[in-house]
TIRO-2110 file (N, C-alpha, C; in Angstrom, 1 decimal):
// TIRO-2110
56.2, -0.5, -50.1, N, 1, A
56.7, -1.1, -49.7, CA, 1, A
56.1, -2.8, -50.1, C, 1, A
56.9, -3.4, -50.1, N, 2, A
56.8, -5.3, -50.5, CA, 2, A
56.2, -6.2, -49.4, C, 2, A
55.2, -6.1, -49.3, N, 3, A
54.7, -7.4, -48.9, CA, 3, A
55.6, -8.9, -48.5, C, 3, A
55.4, -9.3, -50.0, N, 4, A
56.6, -10.0, -49.7, CA, 4, A
56.2, -10.9, -51.1, C, 4, A
56.7, -12.0, -51.6, N, 5, A
56.2, -12.5, -52.9, CA, 5, A
54.9, -13.6, -52.7, C, 5, A
54.5, -13.7, -52.9, N, 6, A
53.4, -14.8, -53.3, CA, 6, A
53.1, -15.1, -54.8, C, 6, A
53.2, -16.7, -55.1, N, 7, A
53.1, -17.4, -55.8, CA, 7, A
51.6, -17.7, -56.1, C, 7, A
51.5, -17.2, -57.4, N, 8, A
49.7, -18.4, -57.6, CA, 8, A
50.3, -19.3, -58.3, C, 8, A
48.9, -20.6, -57.7, N, 9, A
49.3, -22.0, -59.0, CA, 9, A
47.6, -21.7, -59.3, C, 9, A
47.2, -21.6, -60.1, N, 10, A
46.4, -21.2, -61.3, CA, 10, A
46.5, -21.7, -63.0, C, 10, A
45.9, -22.7, -63.3, N, 11, A
45.5, -23.0, -64.1, CA, 11, A
45.1, -22.1, -65.8, C, 11, A
43.9, -21.1, -64.8, N, 12, A
42.8, -20.4, -65.6, CA, 12, A
43.6, -18.6, -66.0, C, 12, A
44.4, -18.9, -67.1, N, 13, A
45.3, -17.7, -67.1, CA, 13, A
44.8, -16.4, -66.8, C, 13, A
43.3, -15.8, -67.2, N, 14, A
42.1, -15.2, -67.1, CA, 14, A
42.0, -14.9, -65.6, C, 14, A
41.6, -15.6, -64.6, N, 15, A
41.9, -15.1, -63.9, CA, 15, A
43.1, -15.3, -62.7, C, 15, A
44.2, -15.7, -63.3, N, 16, A
45.2, -15.4, -62.3, CA, 16, A
45.8, -14.5, -62.7, C, 16, A
45.4, -13.7, -63.9, N, 17, A
46.4, -12.1, -64.6, CA, 17, A
45.6, -11.4, -63.7, C, 17, A
43.4, -11.9, -63.2, N, 18, A
43.5, -10.8, -63.4, CA, 18, A
43.7, -10.6, -61.6, C, 18, A
43.7, -11.6, -60.6, N, 19, A
44.8, -11.5, -59.4, CA, 19, A
45.7, -11.3, -59.3, C, 19, A
46.7, -11.7, -59.9, N, 20, A
48.0, -11.6, -60.0, CA, 20, A
48.0, -9.7, -60.4, C, 20, A
47.4, -8.9, -60.9, N, 21, A
47.2, -7.3, -60.6, CA, 21, A
46.7, -6.8, -59.5, C, 21, A
45.3, -7.5, -59.1, N, 22, A
45.1, -7.2, -57.5, CA, 22, A
45.6, -7.3, -56.2, C, 22, A
46.9, -8.1, -56.6, N, 23, A
47.5, -8.2, -55.1, CA, 23, A
49.0, -8.0, -55.9, C, 23, A
49.1, -7.3, -56.8, N, 24, A
50.1, -6.2, -56.7, CA, 24, A
49.4, -4.7, -56.5, C, 24, A
48.5, -4.7, -57.0, N, 25, A
48.1, -3.7, -56.3, CA, 25, A
48.3, -3.3, -54.8, C, 25, A
48.5, -4.6, -54.0, N, 26, A
48.2, -4.1, -52.6, CA, 26, A
49.4, -4.7, -52.0, C, 26, A
50.6, -4.3, -52.7, N, 27, A
52.4, -3.9, -52.6, CA, 27, A
52.9, -6.2, -52.5, C, 27, A
52.1, -7.1, -53.0, N, 28, A
53.0, -7.6, -53.3, CA, 28, A
53.5, -8.3, -55.0, C, 28, A
54.8, -9.0, -54.5, N, 29, A
55.0, -9.6, -55.8, CA, 29, A
54.7, -10.4, -56.2, C, 29, A
54.4, -11.1, -57.7, N, 30, A
53.4, -12.0, -57.0, CA, 30, A
54.2, -12.9, -58.9, C, 30, A
53.9, -14.3, -58.4, N, 31, A
54.4, -14.8, -59.8, CA, 31, A
53.3, -16.4, -60.1, C, 31, A
53.2, -16.8, -61.1, N, 32, A
52.1, -17.0, -61.5, CA, 32, A
52.9, -19.1, -62.0, C, 32, A
52.2, -20.0, -61.7, N, 33, A
52.7, -21.6, -62.4, CA, 33, A
50.8, -22.2, -62.2, C, 33, A
51.3, -22.3, -63.3, N, 34, A
50.3, -23.5, -64.2, CA, 34, A
49.3, -24.5, -63.0, C, 34, A
50.7, -24.9, -63.1, N, 35, A
50.5, -26.2, -61.9, CA, 35, A
51.4, -26.6, -61.2, C, 35, A
51.6, -28.7, -60.8, N, 36, A
52.3, -28.7, -60.2, CA, 36, A
53.9, -29.0, -60.7, C, 36, A
53.9, -29.4, -62.0, N, 37, A
54.6, -29.4, -62.8, CA, 37, A
55.8, -28.5, -63.1, C, 37, A
55.4, -27.0, -62.7, N, 38, A
56.7, -26.0, -62.8, CA, 38, A
56.8, -25.2, -61.9, C, 38, A
55.9, -26.5, -60.8, N, 39, A
56.6, -25.7, -59.3, CA, 39, A
58.2, -25.9, -59.4, C, 39, A
58.9, -27.4, -59.7, N, 40, A
60.2, -27.1, -59.4, CA, 40, A
61.4, -26.1, -59.6, C, 40, A
61.4, -26.4, -60.9, N, 41, A
61.7, -25.0, -61.4, CA, 41, A
61.6, -23.7, -60.7, C, 41, A
60.9, -23.0, -61.0, N, 42, A
59.8, -22.1, -59.7, CA, 42, A
61.0, -21.5, -58.5, C, 42, A
60.7, -22.8, -57.6, N, 43, A
60.9, -23.3, -56.3, CA, 43, A
62.7, -22.5, -55.8, C, 43, A
63.4, -23.5, -57.1, N, 44, A
64.8, -22.8, -56.7, CA, 44, A
65.1, -21.6, -57.2, C, 44, A
64.4, -21.4, -58.0, N, 45, A
65.4, -19.6, -58.3, CA, 45, A
64.1, -18.6, -57.2, C, 45, A
63.0, -18.8, -56.6, N, 46, A
61.9, -18.2, -55.8, CA, 46, A
62.0, -19.1, -54.1, C, 46, A
61.6, -18.4, -53.2, N, 47, A
61.4, -18.9, -52.1, CA, 47, A
60.1, -18.1, -51.8, C, 47, A
59.0, -17.7, -52.4, N, 48, A
58.1, -17.5, -52.6, CA, 48, A
57.0, -17.4, -50.4, C, 48, A
56.8, -16.4, -49.8, N, 49, A
56.8, -16.2, -48.6, CA, 49, A
54.6, -16.8, -48.5, C, 49, A
53.9, -17.0, -49.2, N, 50, A
52.5, -16.5, -49.5, CA, 50, A
52.0, -17.6, -50.5, C, 50, A
50.8, -18.3, -51.0, N, 51, A
50.8, -19.0, -51.8, CA, 51, A
49.4, -19.0, -52.2, C, 51, A
48.9, -19.2, -53.2, N, 52, A
47.3, -19.4, -53.8, CA, 52, A
47.5, -20.2, -54.6, C, 52, A
46.6, -21.8, -53.9, N, 53, A
46.7, -23.0, -55.3, CA, 53, A
45.4, -23.5, -55.5, C, 53, A
45.1, -23.2, -56.4, N, 54, A
43.6, -24.0, -57.0, CA, 54, A
43.6, -24.9, -56.1, C, 54, A
42.5, -26.1, -56.1, N, 55, A
42.1, -27.4, -56.1, CA, 55, A
42.5, -28.1, -57.2, C, 55, A
41.9, -27.8, -58.3, N, 56, A
41.6, -28.3, -60.0, CA, 56, A
42.2, -27.8, -60.6, C, 56, A
43.3, -28.4, -61.2, N, 57, A
44.2, -27.6, -62.0, CA, 57, A
44.5, -28.6, -63.4, C, 57, A
44.9, -28.4, -64.5, N, 58, A
44.6, -29.4, -65.5, CA, 58, A
46.3, -30.5, -65.7, C, 58, A
46.9, -29.5, -64.6, N, 59, A
48.3, -31.1, -64.7, CA, 59, A
48.2, -31.8, -62.9, C, 59, A
47.1, -31.6, -62.5, N, 60, A
47.3, -32.5, -61.5, CA, 60, A
46.5, -31.8, -60.5, C, 60, A
46.3, -32.5, -59.1, N, 61, A
45.9, -31.7, -58.0, CA, 61, A
46.2, -30.4, -57.4, C, 61, A
46.0, -30.0, -57.0, N, 62, A
46.3, -28.4, -55.8, CA, 62, A
47.2, -29.1, -55.0, C, 62, A
46.2, -30.6, -54.5, N, 63, A
47.1, -30.9, -53.0, CA, 63, A
48.0, -31.2, -53.4, C, 63, A
48.4, -31.9, -54.4, N, 64, A
50.1, -32.2, -55.2, CA, 64, A
50.4, -30.9, -54.2, C, 64, A
50.3, -29.7, -55.1, N, 65, A
51.1, -28.4, -54.8, CA, 65, A
51.1, -27.8, -54.2, C, 65, A
50.2, -28.1, -52.7, N, 66, A
50.1, -27.8, -51.2, CA, 66, A
51.3, -29.0, -51.1, C, 66, A
51.4, -29.6, -51.1, N, 67, A
52.2, -31.1, -50.4, CA, 67, A
54.1, -30.5, -50.6, C, 67, A
54.1, -29.9, -51.9, N, 68, A
55.8, -29.7, -52.8, CA, 68, A
55.8, -28.1, -51.9, C, 68, A
54.9, -27.3, -51.7, N, 69, A
54.9, -25.9, -51.1, CA, 69, A
55.3, -25.8, -49.6, C, 69, A
54.9, -27.0, -48.9, N, 70, A
55.0, -27.1, -47.6, CA, 70, A
56.8, -27.9, -47.2, C, 70, A
57.2, -28.8, -48.5, N, 71, A
58.0, -29.3, -48.4, CA, 71, A
59.0, -28.0, -48.5, C, 71, A
59.2, -27.6, -49.5, N, 72, A
59.8, -26.3, -49.4, CA, 72, A
60.2, -25.5, -48.8, C, 72, A
59.1, -24.7, -47.9, N, 73, A
59.3, -24.3, -46.8, CA, 73, A
58.1, -24.6, -45.7, C, 73, A
58.4, -25.6, -45.1, N, 74, A
56.7, -25.3, -44.6, CA, 74, A
56.2, -24.1, -43.2, C, 74, A
57.5, -23.1, -43.8, N, 75, A
56.7, -21.4, -43.1, CA, 75, A
55.7, -20.8, -44.3, C, 75, A
55.9, -20.9, -45.2, N, 76, A
54.9, -20.5, -46.4, CA, 76, A
53.2, -20.8, -46.0, C, 76, A
52.9, -19.9, -46.0, N, 77, A
51.6, -19.4, -45.9, CA, 77, A
50.3, -20.0, -47.2, C, 77, A
49.7, -20.8, -47.0, N, 78, A
48.8, -21.4, -48.6, CA, 78, A
47.7, -21.5, -48.2, C, 78, A
47.3, -20.8, -48.9, N, 79, A
45.5, -21.5, -49.2, CA, 79, A
44.9, -22.0, -50.4, C, 79, A
44.1, -22.4, -50.1, N, 80, A
44.2, -23.1, -51.0, CA, 80, A
42.6, -22.8, -51.6, C, 80, A
41.7, -22.6, -52.9, N, 81, A
40.7, -21.7, -53.9, CA, 81, A
40.5, -23.4, -54.4, C, 81, A
38.8, -23.6, -54.3, N, 82, A
38.4, -24.8, -55.0, CA, 82, A
36.6, -24.2, -55.1, C, 82, A
36.6, -24.5, -56.1, N, 83, A
35.2, -24.2, -56.8, CA, 83, A
34.1, -25.5, -56.1, C, 83, A
34.6, -26.5, -56.0, N, 84, A
33.6, -27.7, -55.3, CA, 84, A
34.2, -28.5, -54.2, C, 84, A
34.1, -27.6, -53.2, N, 85, A
34.2, -27.4, -51.6, CA, 85, A
33.6, -29.1, -51.3, C, 85, A
34.6, -29.1, -50.2, N, 86, A
34.1, -31.2, -49.8, CA, 86, A
35.5, -31.0, -48.4, C, 86, A
34.6, -31.4, -47.2, N, 87, A
35.0, -31.7, -45.8, CA, 87, A
36.4, -32.2, -46.7, C, 87, A
36.9, -34.0, -47.0, N, 88, A
37.7, -34.3, -47.2, CA, 88, A
38.8, -33.7, -48.2, C, 88, A
38.1, -33.3, -49.3, N, 89, A
39.7, -32.1, -50.0, CA, 89, A
40.2, -31.1, -48.7, C, 89, A
39.4, -30.1, -47.6, N, 90, A
39.5, -29.2, -46.9, CA, 90, A
40.3, -30.2, -46.5, C, 90, A
40.4, -30.8, -45.1, N, 91, A
41.0, -31.4, -44.2, CA, 91, A
42.2, -32.0, -44.7, C, 91, A
42.6, -32.9, -45.9, N, 92, A
43.4, -33.1, -47.0, CA, 92, A
44.2, -31.8, -46.9, C, 92, A
43.9, -30.3, -47.7, N, 93, A
44.7, -29.5, -47.4, CA, 93, A
45.6, -28.9, -46.2, C, 93, A
44.9, -29.2, -45.2, N, 94, A
45.0, -28.7, -43.8, CA, 94, A
46.1, -29.6, -43.5, C, 94, A
45.8, -30.8, -43.5, N, 95, A
46.9, -31.8, -42.9, CA, 95, A
48.2, -31.6, -44.1, C, 95, A
48.3, -31.1, -45.2, N, 96, A
49.6, -31.1, -46.2, CA, 96, A
49.9, -29.6, -45.8, C, 96, A
49.2, -28.8, -45.2, N, 97, A
50.4, -27.6, -44.9, CA, 97, A
49.7, -26.4, -45.3, C, 97, A
48.5, -26.6, -45.5, N, 98, A
47.5, -25.3, -46.1, CA, 98, A
46.9, -23.6, -44.8, C, 98, A
47.0, -23.1, -44.6, N, 99, A
46.2, -22.6, -43.5, CA, 99, A
45.3, -22.0, -43.5, C, 99, A
45.0, -21.8, -44.7, N, 100, A
43.6, -21.6, -45.3, CA, 100, A
42.6, -22.7, -46.3, C, 100, A
41.5, -22.9, -46.9, N, 101, A
40.5, -23.3, -47.2, CA, 101, A
39.0, -22.2, -47.7, C, 101, A
39.3, -22.0, -49.0, N, 102, A
38.4, -21.0, -49.7, CA, 102, A
37.5, -21.9, -50.4, C, 102, A
36.5, -21.3, -50.7, N, 103, A
35.6, -21.6, -52.2, CA, 103, A
35.3, -20.4, -52.4, C, 103, A
35.6, -20.5, -53.9, N, 104, A
34.9, -20.0, -54.8, CA, 104, A
33.7, -19.3, -55.0, C, 104, A
33.3, -18.2, -55.7, N, 105, A
34.0, -17.6, -55.8, CA, 105, A
34.4, -16.8, -54.2, C, 105, A
36.3, -16.5, -54.3, N, 106, A
36.7, -15.2, -53.5, CA, 106, A
37.1, -14.3, -54.3, C, 106, A
37.4, -13.3, -53.1, N, 107, A
38.5, -12.5, -54.1, CA, 107, A
39.4, -11.9, -53.5, C, 107, A
40.2, -10.8, -53.3, N, 108, A
41.4, -10.6, -52.9, CA, 108, A
41.2, -10.8, -51.2, C, 108, A
40.1, -10.0, -50.7, N, 109, A
40.2, -9.4, -49.1, CA, 109, A
40.2, -10.6, -48.7, C, 109, A
40.0, -11.8, -49.2, N, 110, A
38.8, -12.2, -48.4, CA, 110, A
40.5, -13.1, -48.5, C, 110, A
41.3, -13.9, -49.5, N, 111, A
42.4, -14.2, -49.5, CA, 111, A
43.2, -13.9, -48.3, C, 111, A
43.6, -12.4, -48.3, N, 112, A
44.9, -11.9, -47.8, CA, 112, A
43.6, -12.1, -46.5, C, 112, A
42.7, -11.9, -46.1, N, 113, A
42.0, -12.1, -44.8, CA, 113, A
42.1, -13.3, -44.3, C, 113, A
42.3, -14.7, -45.2, N, 114, A
42.4, -16.0, -44.8, CA, 114, A
44.3, -15.7, -44.6, C, 114, A
45.1, -15.1, -44.4, N, 115, A
46.2, -15.6, -44.7, CA, 115, A
46.7, -14.3, -43.5, C, 115, A
45.7, -13.5, -42.7, N, 116, A
46.0, -12.6, -41.4, CA, 116, A
45.4, -13.4, -40.5, C, 116, A
44.1, -14.8, -40.6, N, 117, A
43.9, -15.3, -39.8, CA, 117, A
44.8, -16.7, -38.9, C, 117, A
45.0, -16.5, -38.3, N, 118, A
46.1, -17.5, -38.0, CA, 118, A
45.6, -18.3, -37.3, C, 118, A
44.4, -18.8, -36.5, N, 119, A
44.0, -19.4, -36.1, CA, 119, A
42.8, -19.5, -36.3, C, 119, A
41.8, -21.3, -36.2, N, 120, A
40.7, -20.8, -35.9, CA, 120, A
40.1, -20.1, -35.2, C, 120, A
39.0, -20.1, -36.2, N, 121, A
37.6, -19.1, -35.8, CA, 121, A
36.3, -20.0, -35.0, C, 121, A
35.4, -19.9, -33.7, N, 122, A
35.1, -20.6, -32.8, CA, 122, A
34.1, -20.3, -33.8, C, 122, A
33.3, -18.9, -33.9, N, 123, A
31.8, -18.5, -34.4, CA, 123, A
32.0, -18.4, -35.9, C, 123, A
32.3, -19.4, -36.5, N, 124, A
32.2, -19.8, -37.9, CA, 124, A
30.5, -20.8, -37.7, C, 124, A
29.6, -20.2, -38.3, N, 125, A
28.3, -21.0, -38.4, CA, 125, A
28.5, -22.7, -38.8, C, 125, A
27.6, -22.9, -38.6, N, 126, A
27.2, -24.2, -39.0, CA, 126, A
26.8, -24.1, -40.3, C, 126, A
27.2, -25.2, -41.6, N, 127, A
26.1, -25.3, -42.4, CA, 127, A
24.9, -26.0, -42.6, C, 127, A
23.4, -25.4, -43.6, N, 128, A
22.2, -26.2, -42.4, CA, 128, A
22.1, -26.8, -43.9, C, 128, A
22.8, -26.8, -45.0, N, 129, A
22.2, -27.0, -46.2, CA, 129, A
22.8, -28.9, -45.9, C, 129, A
22.2, -29.5, -46.0, N, 130, A
22.0, -31.2, -46.5, CA, 130, A
22.9, -31.8, -47.5, C, 130, A
24.7, -32.5, -47.3, N, 131, A
24.9, -33.1, -47.8, CA, 131, A
24.3, -34.2, -48.6, C, 131, A
25.0, -33.7, -50.3, N, 132, A
23.8, -34.4, -51.6, CA, 132, A
24.9, -35.7, -51.3, C, 132, A
24.3, -37.0, -52.5, N, 133, A
24.8, -38.3, -52.9, CA, 133, A
26.2, -37.5, -53.9, C, 133, A
25.5, -36.9, -54.5, N, 134, A
26.6, -36.8, -55.5, CA, 134, A
28.6, -35.9, -54.9, C, 134, A
28.3, -34.9, -53.8, N, 135, A
29.0, -34.2, -52.7, CA, 135, A
29.9, -35.4, -52.2, C, 135, A
28.6, -36.5, -51.5, N, 136, A
29.4, -37.9, -51.0, CA, 136, A
29.8, -38.7, -51.9, C, 136, A
29.4, -39.1, -52.8, N, 137, A
30.5, -39.6, -53.7, CA, 137, A
32.1, -39.0, -54.4, C, 137, A
32.1, -37.3, -54.8, N, 138, A
33.2, -36.7, -54.8, CA, 138, A
34.0, -36.6, -53.6, C, 138, A
33.0, -36.8, -52.3, N, 139, A
34.4, -36.9, -51.5, CA, 139, A
34.8, -37.9, -51.4, C, 139, A
33.9, -38.5, -51.3, N, 140, A
34.7, -40.6, -51.4, CA, 140, A
35.9, -41.0, -52.5, C, 140, A
35.8, -40.3, -53.8, N, 141, A
36.3, -40.6, -54.6, CA, 141, A
38.0, -39.7, -54.3, C, 141, A
37.8, -38.5, -54.2, N, 142, A
38.9, -37.5, -53.3, CA, 142, A
40.0, -37.9, -52.4, C, 142, A
38.8, -38.9, -51.9, N, 143, A
39.8, -39.2, -50.6, CA, 143, A
40.8, -40.6, -51.4, C, 143, A
39.9, -41.4, -52.3, N, 144, A
40.3, -42.3, -52.0, CA, 144, A
41.7, -42.2, -53.1, C, 144, A
41.4, -40.6, -54.0, N, 145, A
42.4, -40.3, -55.0, CA, 145, A
44.0, -39.8, -53.6, C, 145, A
43.8, -39.3, -52.9, N, 146, A
44.9, -39.1, -51.7, CA, 146, A
45.3, -39.9, -51.3, C, 146, A
44.7, -41.0, -51.0, N, 147, A
45.3, -42.4, -51.1, CA, 147, A
46.4, -42.6, -51.1, C, 147, A
45.3, -43.0, -53.0, N, 148, A
46.5, -43.4, -53.3, CA, 148, A
47.7, -42.6, -54.6, C, 148, A
48.2, -42.0, -54.0, N, 149, A
48.8, -40.9, -54.5, CA, 149, A
48.4, -40.2, -55.9, C, 149, A
47.0, -40.0, -56.1, N, 150, A
46.2, -39.9, -57.2, CA, 150, A
46.4, -40.7, -58.6, C, 150, A
46.9, -41.6, -58.3, N, 151, A
47.3, -43.4, -59.5, CA, 151, A
45.4, -42.9, -59.6, C, 151, A
45.3, -42.6, -60.9, N, 152, A
44.0, -43.4, -60.7, CA, 152, A
42.9, -44.8, -61.7, C, 152, A
43.9, -45.3, -62.1, N, 153, A
43.9, -47.0, -61.8, CA, 153, A
43.9, -47.3, -60.8, C, 153, A
45.0, -47.6, -60.1, N, 154, A
44.6, -48.3, -58.2, CA, 154, A
43.2, -47.2, -57.3, C, 154, A
42.3, -46.2, -57.5, N, 155, A
42.1, -45.6, -57.1, CA, 155, A
40.3, -46.4, -57.8, C, 155, A
40.3, -46.1, -59.6, N, 156, A
39.3, -46.9, -59.8, CA, 156, A
39.1, -48.3, -59.5, C, 156, A
40.5, -49.1, -59.0, N, 157, A
40.3, -50.8, -58.5, CA, 157, A
40.0, -50.3, -57.6, C, 157, A
40.1, -49.3, -56.5, N, 158, A
39.6, -49.4, -55.1, CA, 158, A
38.3, -49.2, -54.8, C, 158, A
38.0, -48.5, -55.8, N, 159, A
36.3, -47.8, -55.6, CA, 159, A
35.5, -48.8, -56.4, C, 159, A
36.3, -50.0, -57.2, N, 160, A
35.1, -51.2, -57.2, CA, 160, A
34.8, -50.3, -59.1, C, 160, A
35.5, -49.2, -59.7, N, 161, A
34.6, -48.8, -61.2, CA, 161, A
35.6, -49.4, -62.1, C, 161, A
35.0, -49.1, -63.2, N, 162, A
36.3, -49.4, -64.3, CA, 162, A
37.3, -48.3, -65.0, C, 162, A
38.7, -47.4, -64.8, N, 163, A
39.3, -46.6, -65.0, CA, 163, A
38.5, -45.4, -65.8, C, 163, A
38.2, -45.5, -66.8, N, 164, A
37.7, -45.0, -67.4, CA, 164, A
36.6, -44.2, -67.2, C, 164, A
35.5, -44.7, -66.6, N, 165, A
34.3, -44.4, -65.9, CA, 165, A
34.6, -43.1, -64.5, C, 165, A
36.3, -43.5, -64.1, N, 166, A
36.7, -42.9, -63.4, CA, 166, A
36.6, -41.3, -64.4, C, 166, A
37.5, -41.3, -65.1, N, 167, A
38.2, -40.6, -65.2, CA, 167, A
37.2, -39.9, -66.2, C, 167, A
35.7, -40.4, -66.0, N, 168, A
34.5, -39.6, -66.8, CA, 168, A
34.1, -39.0, -66.3, C, 168, A
33.7, -39.1, -65.0, N, 169, A
33.9, -38.4, -63.4, CA, 169, A
34.5, -37.5, -63.1, C, 169, A
36.3, -38.0, -63.4, N, 170, A
37.1, -37.2, -63.0, CA, 170, A
36.5, -35.3, -63.8, C, 170, A
35.9, -35.5, -65.3, N, 171, A
36.6, -34.8, -66.1, CA, 171, A
35.1, -34.0, -66.0, C, 171, A
34.3, -34.1, -65.5, N, 172, A
32.7, -34.1, -65.5, CA, 172, A
33.0, -32.8, -64.2, C, 172, A
33.5, -33.0, -63.2, N, 173, A
33.4, -32.8, -61.7, CA, 173, A
34.5, -31.5, -62.3, C, 173, A
35.3, -31.4, -63.2, N, 174, A
36.6, -30.3, -63.7, CA, 174, A
35.7, -28.9, -63.1, C, 174, A
36.6, -27.7, -62.6, N, 175, A
35.5, -26.7, -61.5, CA, 175, A
36.7, -26.2, -62.1, C, 175, A
35.9, -24.2, -63.2, N, 176, A
36.8, -24.1, -63.8, CA, 176, A
36.9, -22.4, -63.2, C, 176, A
END
């Protein structure tokens, strides 16, 4: 019995293959896409019921994918995975249509549990780690990227930094 059609948007082929196998063992039919550029063609032929989207992709931000998927089908359940969690990206992911936001490493059970949780949990403990300057910088950069629709030049201008400096920072923070 099929649980539904799951879409994985992940540019790490090894991680995508491993997660795909695990989800298929749990009854899902699974499609994969490496980034936002592959979505229009895929969505012409398929309507996934669920999606798992990596936040940091070679072809752009996973937030762009969340927006595309939610516009395609507002009822699609979308979970965002990231190796570099921030409040700004979590809020944006939810605003754009994701139902949950998980940090890596998350296993298949964590992802499937996130799909099952329809409402927030007031029992979740608040973090005790203080926010670092690096985290605040990344949140501000990502917040500005979202506000400029991921235009690197405009983001750099708004942040008062050179475009190449911003590009180096983004490359440095690329999470695999």
